[in-house]
C-alpha positions in Angstrom: 117.3 146.5 -35.2 117.1 142.7 -34.7 118.5 142.1 -38.1 121.5 144.3 -37.3 122.1 142.4 -34.0 121.9 139.2 -36.0 124.5 140.4 -38.4 126.6 141.4 -35.6 126.4 137.9 -33.8 127.2 136.3 -37.0 130.3 138.4 -37.5 131.4 137.8 -33.9 130.9 134.1 -34.3 133.0 134.0 -37.5 135.8 136.1 -35.8 135.7 133.5 -32.9 135.9 130.6 -35.3 138.8 132.2 -37.1 140.6 132.7 -33.8 139.9 129.1 -32.9 141.2 127.6 -36.2 144.3 129.9 -36.3 145.2 129.1 -32.8 144.6 125.4 -33.3 146.6 125.3 -36.5 149.6 126.9 -34.8 149.3 124.6 -31.8 149.0 121.5 -33.8 152.0 122.5 -35.9 154.0 123.2 -32.7 152.9 120.4 -30.4 151.3 117.9 -32.7 147.5 116.6 -32.6 148.1 114.5 -29.4 150.0 117.2 -27.6 147.3 119.9 -28.1 144.3 120.0 -25.9 141.0 121.7 -26.6 141.5 123.7 -23.3 144.8 125.0 -24.6 143.3 126.0 -27.9 140.5 127.9 -26.2 142.9 129.6 -24.1 145.1 130.6 -27.0 142.1 131.9 -29.1 140.8 133.9 -26.2 137.5 132.0 -26.1 135.7 129.9 -23.5 135.7 126.2 -23.9 131.9 126.3 -24.3 132.5 128.6 -27.2 135.0 126.3 -28.8 132.5 123.3 -28.3 129.8 125.2 -30.0 131.9 125.7 -33.1 133.7 122.2 -33.0 132.3 119.5 -30.7 135.5 117.4 -30.8 139.2 117.9 -31.6 138.8 115.7 -34.6 136.0 118.0 -36.0 138.4 120.9 -35.5 141.1 119.4 -37.1 139.0 118.3 -40.0 137.8 121.8 -40.6 141.4 123.0 -40.6 142.4 120.4 -43.2 139.5 121.0 -45.4 140.1 124.8 -45.3 143.7 124.5 -46.0 142.8 122.2 -48.9 140.3 124.6 -50.3 142.9 127.5 -50.1 145.6 125.6 -51.6 143.9 123.4 -54.4 140.8 125.5 -54.9 138.4 122.6 -54.7 137.7 120.3 -51.8 134.9 118.0 -50.8 132.6 119.2 -48.1 133.7 116.2 -46.1 136.7 113.9 -46.5 136.1 111.6 -49.5 136.1 108.4 -47.5 133.8 109.6 -44.7 136.2 109.5 -41.8 139.2 111.7 -40.9 142.0 109.2 -41.2 140.8 107.8 -44.7 140.0 111.2 -45.8 143.5 112.5 -45.1 144.9 109.5 -46.9 142.9 110.3 -50.1 143.7 113.9 -49.8 147.4 113.3 -49.4 147.7 111.2 -52.6 
């Protein structure tokens, strides 16, 4: 029973993560990075701010996760982290 509950919690966490990244992507595209707050993302995703912060401690971490996942889907191979180690430099390398 405990294992089933654990699987349930993992699936629920994954669903929330997907809702957060999907909502964040739409808001970043609509409002830009600077015009999008974590509170607005949480509201759009239907999760609490604390749930969002458990998944992504900062807006930069959320943006980085979206970029990496998009790159993986589009290019098939992406590093686990941006090649240069920080978001701005990593995006510059990915964009080349």
